[in-house]
VOGU-3710 file (C-alpha; in Angstrom, 3 decimals, decimal comma):
1> msptnrifrp> -21,276/-16,089/-24,552  -18,434/-16,237/-27,092  -15,315/-18,374/-26,380  -13,254/-15,181/-26,051  -15,600/-13,789/-23,398  -15,532/-17,089/-21,529  -11,758/-16,815/-21,261  -11,319/-13,123/-20,536  -14,379/-12,231/-18,439  -13,212/-14,214/-15,345
11> iqrftirkvd> -9,768/-12,617/-15,691  -11,360/-9,171/-15,929  -13,457/-9,848/-12,825  -10,374/-11,006/-10,977  -8,339/-7,897/-11,760  -11,174/-5,439/-11,081  -11,606/-6,456/-7,439  -8,805/-4,891/-5,418  -8,957/-7,466/-2,660  -7,850/-10,233/-5,029
21> ssvvlflati> -4,436/-8,584/-5,318  -3,574/-10,071/-1,922  -3,900/-13,543/-3,467  -1,351/-12,619/-6,155  0,964/-11,225/-3,471  0,618/-14,416/-1,424  1,343/-16,617/-4,467  4,450/-14,553/-5,339  5,693/-15,087/-1,776  5,122/-18,845/-1,901
31> ialivanspl> 6,849/-19,117/-5,302  9,845/-17,137/-3,986  10,161/-19,449/-0,963  9,939/-22,559/-3,170  12,485/-21,299/-5,704  14,926/-20,118/-3,022  14,890/-23,587/-1,468  15,118/-25,585/-4,706  17,904/-26,366/-7,201  16,958/-23,049/-8,817
41> rdlyhsllam> 18,313/-21,059/-5,856  21,502/-20,018/-7,717  19,433/-18,764/-10,647  17,189/-16,887/-8,202  20,129/-15,116/-6,538  21,650/-14,359/-9,945  18,389/-12,671/-10,895  18,473/-10,547/-7,732  22,058/-9,478/-8,477  21,434/-8,759/-12,177
51> pinlnilgvd> 22,479/-5,140/-12,953  19,888/-2,713/-14,324  21,323/-0,091/-16,675  19,696/2,838/-18,423  21,823/5,600/-19,925  20,094/8,778/-21,087  22,258/11,561/-22,570  25,307/10,156/-20,813  23,595/9,908/-17,403  23,238/6,488/-15,765
61> ifqhhgepms> 19,703/6,774/-14,428  19,723/3,662/-12,241  23,149/4,143/-10,700  23,319/3,577/-6,930  26,428/4,704/-5,019  28,406/4,739/-8,261  27,344/1,212/-9,271  24,475/-0,040/-11,458  21,434/-1,019/-9,418  20,840/-4,711/-8,931
71> fllfandvlm> 17,375/-6,025/-9,769  16,721/-6,288/-6,013  17,548/-2,598/-5,487  15,587/-1,681/-8,610  12,490/-3,324/-7,150  12,962/-1,626/-3,769  14,161/1,827/-4,853  12,377/2,303/-8,189  9,282/0,120/-8,475  8,236/0,703/-4,867
81> vffffvvgld> 8,179/4,447/-5,550  4,958/3,817/-7,497  3,515/1,867/-4,569  4,191/4,779/-2,222  2,916/7,204/-4,862  -0,447/5,374/-4,827  -0,319/5,340/-1,007  0,252/9,107/-1,118  -2,737/9,589/-3,441  -4,902/7,638/-0,989
91> ikqqllvgel> -3,561/9,657/1,940  -4,420/12,922/0,154  -7,999/11,781/-0,403  -8,318/10,700/3,217  -6,947/14,064/4,395  -9,315/16,086/2,200  -12,595/14,159/2,127  -12,054/10,890/4,014  -11,752/9,682/7,580  -8,685/11,883/8,203
101> ssikkammpv> -10,376/15,068/6,977  -11,323/16,250/10,465  -9,694/15,885/13,861  -12,854/14,381/15,318  -13,092/11,612/12,718  -9,360/10,957/12,578  -8,517/10,973/16,256  -9,519/7,437/17,253  -7,866/5,492/14,380  -4,790/7,731/14,616
111> vgaiggmivp> -4,497/7,025/18,354  -4,919/3,301/17,638  -2,251/3,498/14,925  0,165/5,253/17,302  -0,320/2,477/19,853  0,151/-0,086/17,106  3,525/1,472/16,304  4,890/2,216/19,782  4,209/-1,119/21,511  5,735/-3,348/18,757
121> illflliaps> 8,876/-1,195/18,704  9,255/-1,431/22,489  8,652/-5,192/22,421  11,194/-5,609/19,628  13,856/-3,660/21,544  13,140/-5,745/24,637  13,696/-9,064/22,842  16,042/-8,422/19,899  19,845/-8,714/20,138  21,626/-5,512/21,105
131> gdasrgaaip> 23,810/-3,494/18,765  23,158/-3,040/15,058  20,232/-5,458/15,174  18,194/-2,681/16,826  18,096/-0,892/13,440  15,136/-3,139/12,659  12,979/-1,875/15,520  10,510/-0,324/13,062  9,936/-3,613/11,182  6,930/-4,826/13,240
141> matdiafvla> 5,224/-1,421/13,337  3,638/-1,736/9,883  0,205/-3,052/8,887  -0,321/-4,427/5,379  -3,557/-2,793/4,259  -4,080/-5,147/1,284  -4,004/-8,315/3,370  -6,041/-6,806/6,214  -8,754/-5,612/3,824  -8,807/-9,037/2,187
151> vlmvlkdhvp> -9,458/-10,773/5,517  -12,028/-8,152/6,559  -13,896/-8,644/3,285  -14,094/-12,383/3,961  -15,339/-11,585/7,495  -17,700/-8,773/6,443  -20,750/-10,546/7,905  -19,042/-10,658/11,314  -17,340/-7,230/11,393  -19,510/-4,051/11,510
161> vslrvfmttl> -18,946/-1,421/8,842  -17,738/1,092/11,460  -15,003/-1,306/12,588  -13,921/-2,033/8,995  -13,683/1,721/8,370  -11,714/2,077/11,616  -9,158/-0,568/10,568  -8,856/0,850/7,049  -8,226/4,366/8,379  -5,840/2,994/10,994
171> avaddiggii> -3,846/1,282/8,233  -3,626/4,580/6,317  -2,425/6,381/9,461  -0,005/3,500/9,966  1,358/4,094/6,448  1,919/7,762/7,296  3,872/6,706/10,389  5,952/4,286/8,318  6,723/6,995/5,758  7,870/9,375/8,508
181> vialfyssgi> 10,109/6,673/10,002  11,647/5,897/6,599  12,311/9,596/5,984  13,890/10,184/9,407  15,845/7,005/10,063  16,573/5,321/6,750  18,210/8,133/4,829  21,957/8,715/5,004  24,763/10,845/3,617  22,486/13,741/2,703
191> nllmlgigla> 23,587/15,780/-0,324  21,956/19,142/0,360  22,304/20,401/-3,240  20,512/17,366/-4,735  17,919/17,453/-1,960  17,332/21,169/-2,553  16,749/20,627/-6,286  14,324/17,768/-5,557  12,377/19,848/-3,025  12,286/22,805/-5,454
201> ivallailgr> 10,612/20,551/-8,045  8,127/19,381/-5,409  7,369/23,022/-4,571  6,871/23,815/-8,267  4,466/20,887/-8,640  2,595/22,053/-5,536  2,183/25,521/-7,069  0,958/24,022/-10,344  -1,532/21,878/-8,426  -2,665/24,882/-6,419
211> igvrriwlym> -3,418/26,973/-9,519  -5,337/24,084/-11,068  -2,955/22,471/-13,576  -4,522/19,035/-14,052  -2,389/17,386/-16,743  -1,446/14,145/-15,032  1,537/13,486/-17,326  3,153/16,601/-15,861  3,071/15,128/-12,344  4,470/11,808/-13,597
221> vglffvwfff> 7,369/13,623/-15,259  7,829/15,580/-12,028  7,831/12,287/-10,089  10,706/11,007/-12,238  12,857/14,089/-11,606  12,093/14,233/-7,881  12,905/10,502/-7,637  16,206/11,026/-9,473  17,390/13,927/-7,302  16,264/12,221/-4,094
231> lqsgihttia> 18,251/9,138/-5,160  21,341/11,312/-5,520  20,631/13,183/-2,278  20,520/10,181/0,086  16,839/10,658/0,997  15,051/7,393/0,364  13,352/7,514/-3,012  9,965/6,273/-1,802  9,504/9,603/-0,027  9,520/11,196/-3,487
241> gvmvaltvpm> 6,433/9,160/-4,394  4,497/10,378/-1,368  5,547/14,025/-1,667  4,662/14,277/-5,367  1,326/12,519/-4,769  0,377/15,183/-2,237  0,862/17,905/-4,888  -1,639/16,376/-7,345  -4,873/18,444/-7,380  -8,196/16,977/-6,335
251> ttsvsrhqls> -10,335/19,521/-8,141  -12,002/19,210/-11,538  -12,425/21,572/-14,470  -15,847/20,107/-15,367  -18,599/19,848/-12,753  -21,121/17,008/-12,582  -23,876/19,402/-13,652  -21,889/20,531/-16,697  -21,125/16,926/-17,633  -24,783/15,927/-17,296
261> hlagtvskml> -25,889/18,880/-19,429  -23,274/18,109/-22,091  -24,238/14,416/-22,162  -27,873/15,374/-22,730  -26,950/17,803/-25,509  -24,714/15,271/-27,277  -27,398/12,582/-26,970  -29,946/14,846/-28,687  -27,543/15,816/-31,479  -26,448/12,264/-32,353
271> pdtedaqkgq> -28,436/10,349/-35,017  -31,198/8,068/-33,733  -30,000/4,434/-33,715  -32,775/2,902/-31,565  -33,864/0,585/-34,357  -30,351/-0,796/-34,867  -29,768/-4,338/-33,684  -26,952/-5,116/-31,259  -23,790/-5,752/-33,241  -25,191/-4,134/-36,398
281> tihldgadia> -22,835/-1,862/-38,297  -23,477/1,861/-37,688  -21,735/4,666/-39,526  -21,019/7,972/-37,782  -19,824/11,021/-39,655  -16,942/13,234/-38,535  -19,192/15,644/-36,621  -20,748/12,792/-34,621  -17,326/11,392/-33,731  -16,187/14,861/-32,644
291> linslrqsat> -19,249/15,154/-30,370  -18,566/11,788/-28,727  -14,887/12,633/-28,285  -15,762/15,962/-26,673  -18,044/14,134/-24,227  -15,295/11,612/-23,457  -12,751/14,372/-22,808  -15,202/16,250/-20,600  -15,941/13,059/-18,676  -12,212/12,626/-18,053
301> raippvqrle> -11,908/16,225/-16,826  -14,828/15,610/-14,442  -12,668/13,108/-12,520  -10,132/14,648/-10,075  -6,514/14,030/-11,208  -5,805/12,286/-7,877  -8,436/9,661/-8,612  -7,532/9,367/-12,289  -3,942/8,582/-11,364  -4,938/6,201/-8,599
311> haltswvnyl> -7,302/4,346/-10,944  -4,647/4,146/-13,667  -1,850/2,913/-11,382  -3,569/0,727/-8,784  -3,839/-2,383/-10,944  -0,206/-2,061/-12,069  0,918/-1,697/-8,471  -1,255/-4,510/-7,107  -0,754/-7,053/-9,865  2,790/-6,337/-11,031
321> ilpifafvna> 4,904/-4,162/-8,732  3,946/-5,684/-5,367  4,231/-9,294/-6,610  7,694/-8,500/-8,032  8,633/-6,899/-4,709  7,385/-9,954/-2,812  9,184/-12,341/-5,161  12,593/-10,661/-4,820  12,332/-10,044/-1,065  10,575/-13,120/0,326
331> gidfstfamg> 12,968/-15,761/-1,026  14,431/-16,987/2,268  16,882/-19,879/1,920  16,126/-22,010/4,984  19,311/-24,037/4,521  21,290/-21,002/5,718  19,751/-21,299/9,189  21,940/-23,526/11,339  20,275/-25,465/14,140  20,591/-23,408/17,305
341> gisalpvavs> 22,234/-20,593/15,352  19,165/-18,378/14,924  19,210/-15,266/17,092  16,286/-13,727/18,945  15,657/-11,365/16,005  12,880/-13,362/14,260  11,197/-13,889/17,637  11,309/-10,127/18,272  9,785/-9,385/14,866  7,060/-12,054/15,002
351> lglfigkpvg> 6,042/-11,206/18,577  6,118/-7,512/17,721  3,567/-8,211/14,999  1,443/-10,856/16,711  1,511/-9,456/20,281  2,697/-5,855/20,021  0,368/-4,710/17,234  -2,969/-5,908/18,688  -2,062/-4,917/22,251  -0,983/-1,446/21,122
361> iflftyvyir> -4,007/-0,893/18,860  -6,532/-2,186/21,388  -5,017/-0,584/24,493  -4,610/2,907/23,035  -8,040/2,800/21,343  -9,838/1,469/24,419  -8,228/4,073/26,707  -9,140/6,813/24,206  -12,779/5,625/24,146  -12,942/5,537/27,947
371> ltkhqwsedv> -11,324/8,953/28,427  -13,337/10,758/25,746  -16,585/8,806/26,286  -16,616/8,219/22,550  -19,935/6,845/21,295  -19,488/3,959/18,911  -21,723/1,505/17,105  -23,716/-0,916/19,269  -22,251/-3,765/17,204  -18,729/-2,909/18,406
381> ypallfavsi> -17,598/-4,178/21,793  -14,152/-4,689/23,435  -13,762/-8,397/22,583  -14,500/-7,785/18,889  -12,215/-4,741/18,834  -9,346/-6,855/20,182  -10,078/-9,704/17,759  -9,969/-7,330/14,789  -6,836/-5,667/16,214  -5,027/-8,999/15,895
391> lggigftvsm> -5,344/-8,613/12,116  -3,234/-5,457/12,450  -0,283/-7,791/12,956  -0,336/-8,702/9,265  2,587/-6,486/8,317  3,943/-8,112/5,204  4,684/-5,507/2,505  5,902/-2,455/4,429  7,578/-4,649/7,077  9,568/-6,414/4,355
401> fiaslsydvq> 10,455/-3,041/2,894  11,662/-1,633/6,225  13,650/-4,843/6,829  15,444/-4,344/3,506  16,311/-0,790/4,606  17,373/-1,854/8,109  19,883/-4,540/7,210  22,326/-4,261/4,325  22,197/-7,349/2,125  26,007/-7,401/1,988
411> lhldwlseak> 26,776/-6,752/5,668  23,789/-8,192/7,527  22,406/-10,958/5,294  21,766/-13,265/8,272  19,796/-10,605/10,121  17,839/-9,715/6,987  16,891/-13,363/6,445  15,932/-13,763/10,107  13,853/-10,572/10,017  12,010/-11,810/6,920
421> lgilvgslis> 11,375/-15,139/8,634  9,914/-13,269/11,608  7,688/-11,201/9,295  6,333/-14,274/7,526  5,675/-16,142/10,786  4,198/-13,131/12,622  1,981/-12,101/9,697  0,745/-15,657/9,098  -0,089/-16,259/12,767  -1,788/-12,854/13,028
431> gvvgyiavla> -3,922/-13,580/9,980  -4,971/-17,079/11,048  -5,529/-16,291/14,738  -7,280/-12,995/13,925  -9,628/-14,738/11,504  -10,495/-17,464/14,034  -10,869/-14,924/16,863  -13,284/-12,714/14,911  -15,400/-15,730/13,969  -15,455/-17,053/17,549
441> vgkrhqekma> -16,194/-13,684/19,170  -18,840/-12,852/16,578  -20,572/-16,194/17,028  -20,555/-15,873/20,833  -21,992/-12,351/20,621  -24,766/-13,510/18,284  -25,663/-16,311/20,734  -25,856/-13,813/23,622  -28,061/-11,489/21,589  -30,323/-14,402/20,690
451> qkan> -30,615/-15,401/24,383  -31,550/-11,819/25,329  -34,175/-11,731/22,596  -35,734/-14,901/23,960
//
């Protein structure tokens, strides 16, 4: 193996596997916490407040309420649009061909997701301070799909495939619930004209998708304009990402059979190079290059635009956008917390995640199974279901995002910091306890099965 391959092959392996993105996200969080509590804290806060300007034809693109966006707002209101765009692409696939494509398949994880949203909100309202602090009631309702999938992959020998699929689908349904909450409760001062223009563009993109226009650049341009008009309208910009994603077509202009036939034809027409050694120089004429290019273009058209976009954007979102988001949002300065001065808010958030999420997921799912007499895998049993449900309390990314929407950084900085503290504590405890619980329950079940066999 060449020295270049030795260096880049491990990096390539690392970035190909989606689950590894959770490690990058975790490291960005740790770095933010270290920097925010070091002599670099002033530089960190200066970075968050740094204005982002972009003027095109006399229009300030990144202007927010008449002022240039800070880097913090840019990360939350611009970069996170791409995260929710990828979430929307995943939702569309699940709705058309995945676990949400039929009521029968979707019902159980959707019911579990509803329980995992309702119970944490009720628990939060029961514990949190009254008044404006209640704006954060939706913070503990979210499940971070990246972290949950990472833990489930580590535990794959102890968690049946059906239960991993259940949790993955539940997290997608959870994302849909979070998007609805953001749209309904975290938009303000609606400008109907700007909203109408944005929705008209969405409708146009939907028509183009319906008639089979598959040029993905067109949908990205549409995403920019919908984002811009939603920003001016008062509707939160992340909704633009989801709505545009749902307009992208999932049909192809080249079938698998056509691609296979074309590949065979091109293979026969190309010159025979079987005797050429690996690495040996081969010359192709213009006609041969045109044949290969036609095959490449056909292969691209054989992939649905939804999946082409998801494949193109996922690595950027996982390894750049989400780490930036974590870095600018997770930097809690612990010196700002006075002894005895912390309210019940972080307790409400952490208990909402660690207690509310698993209780809601398990209770609603278990009742649904009992009422409908749902037949599930023999490897799934109540104790394991509850143990895996604890992992649903890992609510890092979307919880942080909802916290930033709930509490204004200028007016409610203390509450925002306390909410973030609650998210970190609740998510960490849920991850550690859930991991230990799944291992313990799985081991005990294996011992019982071994005793029965004997």
